[in-house]
N, C-alpha and C positions, 0 to 999 in steps of 0.2 A: 663424381666428375673429376677427372684427372687435371684438367685445365681450368683454373679458376682465377678470377680477378675480384679483388676486395672493393668495397664501395665506401670507404672511410674518407675523412677529409685530408686534403693535401695542402700544406702551406709552403708557398714558394717565396724565396727572398732573392732580391738582386742587391748584392752588397759590393760597393766599389770604393767607398771612402771610410777610412778609419774613424775620422772625426765627425761623421754624419752630419755635415752641415745643414742638410734639410731633408726631409722625409715627405714623400708624396704618396698618397693612398688612392688607388684606382678601385672603383666598385665594379667596373665592367672589364674584367681582364681579357674576354674574347675579342673586344674591340681594340685593346691595346695590342694583342698579338697580331690582329689582322692588319693593322696600321704598320707594324714593325715588319711583318713579312712581306707586305706589298712593297715597301720602301726598299727592302733588301733585294727583292727581284728586279726593281727598277734601277738598281745600281746606286741608290742613295742610302745614307744612314738612317735607320729607323729610329722611332722615339726612344727605344732603349739605348741605342748608341749615343744619342744626343745627351741623355741623362748621365750615361757613364762618363762622357767627356766632360760634363759639367760638374762631376763629383757628386751627383745626387743619388741618394739611396732610394730605391723603390721597393715597397713591400706589397706583395700581392697574394691574396688568399684565393685558391682555386681548387676545384675538383678535376680540372682537366689535365691529364698527364701530359699529353703532347705539348700543350701550352707551357707547362713548367719546364719540361725538358728542352724546349726550344729556346727560351729567352732568359732562363735563370743562370745566375752564377753560382748560387747555392740554394739547395732545396731542403726544406724541414718537413719531414713525413710525421704527421701527428696521429696517434692512436690512443683512445681512451683518455684524453685530456693532456697527454704529454708528448713531447717530441721524441719519436722513436729513433730517428737519425737525422743528423744535419750535416750535409756534405755536398759535394759537387754533383751535377747531374750524372756524369759518367760513373762516379763511385756508388751513387744511389742505385743505378741500374746494374752495374757490372759487379759490385761488391757490396750487396746489401747487408746491413748489420744484423738483421733478424729475419725470421720466416715471414713475419707480417710485411716487412718492407719488400721483400722478394715478390710476394703476391700482389701487393698493392700497385707497384710501379711495373707495368709490363705484364706479360703472360708467363706462367709457370706450369710445368709438368709436374704433377705430384705422382710419384712412383713408389709403391709399397716396397720396403726393404727390411732387412734383419740386421740388427746391430752385432758385430763380431769384434769384441774388444773396443777399439776406438776407430773402427772403420766399418764401412758397408759395402756391400757387393751390388753393383748395378750393371745389368747387361754383360756380365762376364768380367768386369773391372772392379778391383777394390779401390774404393775412394775414401780419402780423408774427409773429416767432418768439420766444417767451419765453425759450427756452434755446438760443440761437444756437450755442454752442459744441458742443453735442450734435449739432446738425443738420450741421455740417461734418464730423463723423466717421461719420455714418450712410450715406453713399453712396447707392446706388440703392434701399436698403431703407428709406428714410425714410417715416415715417408721421406724420400729425397726430393728436393725442390730444385728442379733443372730447367733453365731457360730453353725455348725451342732451338735457339742458335747454338747451344751448348751440347747438342746431340748431333751425331753424324750418321749418315745412311751409306751402306755399300750393297751393291747387288750381290744376291746369293740365292740360287734356286732352292736351297735347303734353309733359307732364313726363317727365323721365328717370328717375323712380322710381315704384315700385308699392306700395301700401298692402297688406301681407300679413296683418296681425292687429292687434288692439288689446287691451291688457291694463289693466284698471282696478285702480288701486292706491290707491283711497280718493279724495282730492282731485286726485290726479294719474293721468293715463292715459299709459301707454307706446304709442306708435304705431310699430309695427314696419314697416319698409319694405325693399324690394330695389331698389338703385339700379343703373343700367345702366353708368355710367362714374364711378367704378370699379364692377365688378360684385360687389356684396357686400351682406349684410343689415346694416342699421343700426337703432338704437333712437332715437327722439325722444320726449322727455317733455314734457308740456304740461298745463295745468289740464284736468280733466275736462270742464268745460263747454265748452272749445274743441274738444276731441277729438270731440265728438258729430257734427261736420260732415264727419268723414272715415270712410269705409266701405272695407271690404276690396275690392280690385280697381280703386280709383280711382287715377288717375295724379296725381303731385304733383311739386313743385319743392322742393328742399332748399336752405336758405340758412343759412350760419354766422351766429350772432347777434353774435359778438365780433370785434374787429379783430385780435386776436393768439391764439396757441395754443401748447401745448407740442408738441414732436416727439419721436418715439422710434424706435428701430431695431427693425424686425420680427423680425430674427434674435435679438436679445437677448431679446425677449418670449417667443419659442419656447424659448429656453434656460431661462428662468425657469420656464415652464410645465412643462417636462420635469423640472426639479429639485424641483418642489413635491410 
């Protein structure tokens, strides 16, 4: 499967006070999120805003990624009993520190690649590797880990990928394609108004948007999936 989401525990922290005058523990994070979002939509400050203004530190343990990304100031992603990355929500999502974090928070396309020195080639582009040490130990099972929003599509009747479906997600549309080289299904996210020009059955060209990417080991991903 080229697109995977891991199922390990996520720890979320809201840290606003260096002195930590008081700490509150919530056992029902979903209720806290619902209260906060409801208040925000009504124009009032939610419970998280109130706690921030009061200098209260809130620690919330959750498996819900949307919940963590929505109301956290800092997120700690845990794997195998240790914190894999502790950072802001934006950094966790856009600049994951490891292959595990990349797959745990959000959706990731796994694309088989071959290491060439300290770079890899993905859909015609030579990309740098953010976690080069991991690349050296992955051997022939090396895969590029690329977010759906970090791939671009362009129309080309001779393109090597075929649009298979479109999924509207509000302001964003996921365009699902089948590439020929490598032969696999991929998801590309784009603004909904841009996606209207793509239709099922049309051929397209896929291009990475970024100059660098994380890489992972396909065998390790399968082992994690089996253990979940």
